[in-house]
N, C-alpha and C positions, 0 to 999 in steps of 0.2 A: 268444886266442879269447874271444869274448863269452859270458858265462854268463847264461842266462835261467832264472829259477826260476818255474814256473807252479803255481798253486794247484789241486790235485786234490781238495780237500775236498768239492766238490759231488757227486763220483762215488759212487754206491752200487751194491750188487750188482744192483739192478734200476733202472738210471738212467732218468730222464725229464726233459724240459725242460732245465734248466740242466746237469744231469749229462750229457745227450746232447751238448750243446754242448762241454762241457769235455773229455770223452773223445775226441771226434772232432778237436777242436782240437789236443790233445796228440799224437795219432797223426799228424796232418798235419804239425805242427811237427817231430816226430821224423824224418819222412822227408825233410824239407828241410834239416835242421840242418847236414849236412856241406857241401852246396853253398853254404850261406849263411854258413859259418864261425861257427856258433853251437853252444853246448853247452846243450841243453835238459834241465833236470832238473825234478823236481816235488816239492812238499811237501804234506803232509796233516795236517789237524787233526781229532781225534775229535769226534763229536757230544757234546753235554753229557751225555746219558744214558750213553754209553759211557765218557766221562771219569769220571763218578761211580763206575762199576764198576771203574775201573782198566783198561779194555780199550782198548789202543792199536793193535789189529790193523788191517791194511789191508783194504779190500774185495777180494774175490778177483780182480776185474777188474784191479786195480792191481799184483798180485803178479808179473805177467809183463811189467812195464813198465820204464821208465827208472829211474835212481837216484832214490830217494824219501827225503826227510827228513821225519820225523814230529815235529811240534811238540806237546809233551805238554800242551796245554790247548786247549779249544774256542774257536771264534771269539767266542762271547759274552763270555768272560772276557778274551780278547785285546783286544777292542774296549773293554771296561771299563778295563783296565789302560792301554791306549793313551791313554785320555782322562784318567784320574785318577792313574795311577802309571807313567808311561812308563819311568822309570828301572829298574823291575823287569824290563820286557821287554828293555831294552838291556843290563842287567847279567847276565841269566841266559839268556833264551830265544834271543837272537841267536846264541848259540854253535852252534845247530842249522842255521843257514842257509848256512854255508860261503862267504861273500863273493860273492854274485851281483852282476852289473852291473845287472840289472833284475829286479824282482819283479812278477809279473803275477797280480793277484787276479781270479778268474773269477766271483765271485758277490757283487757289491755290497760288497766288502771287499778291502782289501789290507793286508798286514802292514807295520807302521811301522818297517821296518829302515832306520836312518839312512844306512848306507853304500851303499845302492842307489837307483836311480831306481825310481819306482813307478807302475804302471798298474792301473787298476780297471775291470773290465767291469760295466756297468750294463745289465741286460736290459730292464727297463721300469720305469715309475713309476706303475703302475696303483694301487698302494696309497696314493699321494698324490693322483693326479688323480681317482680314483674310490674314495674310502675306503669307500663302501658295499659294495664288492665284496671287501673284505678284513677280517679280524679286526682289532680295534683294537690288539691287542698286536703283530701283524705290522707294521701301519702305523707304530706308534711305534718299534719296534725297528729296522726297516729304514731309516726316515728318520734316526734317530739314528746308525745305523751309517754311512750314507753321509756325513752331515754331518761326523762325526768323521774319517772317512778322507780327506775332501777337504782337511783341514788338511795332509796330507802327500802327496797324490796329484799326480803330475806330468802325467798324461794319462788320459783316459777313452776306453774303447772301448764302442761300442754298435752296434746292428744296422740302424738305419733313420734316415732324415732326420727322421721324425716324433718319434722318441725323443730324437734329438739336440737338437731344438728344445725339447722338454720339459725336458731336463737344463739347458740354457742358461737357460731362463726361471725354473725353480723354484729352482735353486741358484746362478744367476748365475755359472756356470763358463764360461770363455771358449770360444766356438765353435771357435777355432783349435786348441784342445787337446782337442777331442772328435772322434774318428775313427770312421768307419763301416766295419765289417767284416761284410758280409752272411753269414748262415749257409747251411747246405746240408742236404739230406735225409739222414737216418740210413741210407737205403737206397742211397745213392750207392756205397758200398763193400761193401755186404752182398749176397752171392750169394743170390738167392731160391731156397729149397728147393722145387722143384716137387712134392715128395711130401708137403708139409705138408697136414694134414687138420684138419677142425673138425667138431664135432657139429652145427653149424648147416647147414641146407640152403641152400647158396649158389646153387642154381638158382632159388630164389624171389626175385623182384626186391626190392631194399631200398634205402632211403636210409641214409646213413652219417654218423656224427659220431665223431670221435676226439679226446679230451682229458680233462683232469681235470674232475670234477663239482664246479663251483662257480658262484656267481651270475654272475661276469664272462663266462662262456662262453655265456650266453644260451640254455641248453638248454630252458628252459620255453617260449620262443617257437618253438623247433623243434617241440616237442610240440603247441603250439597250431596251427602250420601243418600238421602231419601230421594232426591231428584234423579240421581244416577240409577238407583234400583227401580224406580217407577219407569224410567225411560228404557233401560236395557234389559231388565228382568221382568217387567210388567207385573210387579207385585201388587196385590190387591189392597194393601194396608194403607191406613191413614197415619198421620203423624200428630200426636197430641203433645203440646207444650204447656206445662202448668207452672205458673210462677208470676210473681209481681215484677213490674218494670223497675229495673235498677238503673245503674249508670250506663250511658251510651247504648241504650236499647234500640235506638232508631235504626241502625244498620241491620239489625235482626229482622225487623218488620219490613224493611226494604227487600231483604232476601226472600222473605215469604211472599211479598207482593209481586216480585219478579219471577217467582217460580211458575212454570207452566202447570204445576200441580198444586197451586195455592188453594184450590177448593178442597184438597185433601189434607190441608194443614190447619190445625185448630189451636188457637191460643186461648186458654181458659182462665188465665189470671189467678187471683188468690182464691183457693177453695178451702173449705173446712177440712180438718184432719180426717173426718169420716169419708168425705167425698174423695180426697186424695187416695185414701186406702182402697176405695172401690176401683180406682184406675190402676193402682199398683197390682191388685189381685187379678185383674182381667187383661193385663198387658201381654202381648206376644213376646215383647222384649223391652227391657228398660235400658236406656242409653245414657251414659254419663261420661263423656269424653273431656272432662274439665282439664284445663292446662295446669292448674295448681289447686290443691286443697290441704288444709290443715288436718282434716280427718276425712270428710266425705260422707256425712250422715245419709243423704239420699240413697247411696249404695246399700247401706245397712238396712234402711227402711224397705227398699225393694226386695232384698233377699228375705227379710223376715216375713213378708207378705206373699212370697211365692212367685216373684217375677224373676226370670232369668236376666242376668246382668252382663252388660258390656261396658267396660270403663277404661280409663287411661292407665298406662304402664309407668307413670311418673308420680312424683311427690309421695303423698301418704296413701294414695289409693290402693296400691298393691298390698299394703299392710292391712287395710280393712277387708279387701276382697279375698285375700289368700288364694287358694286354688278353686274358689267357688264362682269365678267370673272369667270371661274372656277379656284379656288385657290387650289394648291396642295403642299404637302411636297416635296421640290426639291430633298431631299435625297432618296426618294422612287420611283424608276423608275416604279414599278408595279402600284403605285397610279397614276402616269402620264399616263401610258398605259390605265388604266381603264377610265380616264377622256377623253382621245382621242377617245376611243371606244364609249363612251356616245355621244360625239358630232357628230361623223361621222355616227352613226346608228340612231340617233334621230333627224329628220329634224325640229321638233317643238322646241327642245332645241337649236339647231344650229341657227335657225332664231331668237329666243328670244335673244340669246347672241349677234347676229349681230345688232339687233335693240337697245338693251341696250348699246352696245358699241358705236354706232354712237351718241346716246344721251349723253353718258358720255363724249365723245371726244369734244362735243360742249361746255362743261364747261371750256375748256382750250383754250387759244388763246395767241399769242405773244403780242397782244395789252394789254391783262391782265397782262402778265409777265412784260411788260414795265411799266404799271401803278403801279404794286406792287413795282417795282424797283425804280420808281420815288418817291414813298412814303418813301422809305428808304433814298433817297437823302434829302427829305424835313425834315425827322426826324433828320438827322444829322445837318442840317443847322439851325434848330429851337432851 
């Protein structure tokens, strides 16, 4: 039986983004392992802060999972040793890995275990293509990490043709060794709790955005479009912004505070999956004018839960949305405002987008993601 070791390090007790991908991939791989004659196991590395405290405990979400190997040092140090002192890794830390056939790193890193084939998942290259949207330390660390890992990586997984081309052009990694495995909605396997409640009045119409607060997500242009519509078209809607504070979030809150309609703008922070689903289901329109995405999961989530979608016409987002969303130039807030007005004023258009979105979302599933991923394993082993 083929043993596959999957990196569960990105998973946290409150997973988002890369963590959501990793946990759903592992679950889907686990359910397929018997019929595919695979043994799926996971490994975990502590964060640098936890490592300094000597805390090697697993996130609670992983304790109910597959066999898990804990590597007693963080990715930061593993990458450093892999570059400058690989013999230390080979002579000591390799003992924890129990001879897998393939190691699959899920977050721009894969452990340099000499006895196994190695796959690295690259989610996006925004920190290289648009360095102004990421802290310098993130850009340098991630770029260094990827370049280092490419010395021993046999195959790359990514989520869109757009990102595949970015990887090929920036790192000169062969296209034939870059495989696309589209993601799926976190709500695909989650039973929606109809009794979920919120303090917000969902009966009042609102525009919705869901993601981390950072410059790349283009939230300031959302606020500009909202201000324009409130002022010139007197729309009755509120603006709901759901997401954790990320890098350089301060200008976003300045834009909110400077808006004459700030009483109609709500930042709700991190919410449970059930609460976010409630907001998706009741939104007049979901807005996601990001400047760059490796895939764009919020678009798929919104479509799967019946929210009409407006998103950007660049990077991977058209690949996810297909013809089921209105695509706009994210640099033009006026174009965004016009699209919003179309959706909220034209019920036929809105219903058409909802129907198309639901059908589009059905094309994506974590089982399909896992099957595509297993195909990459088989490709390497043949």
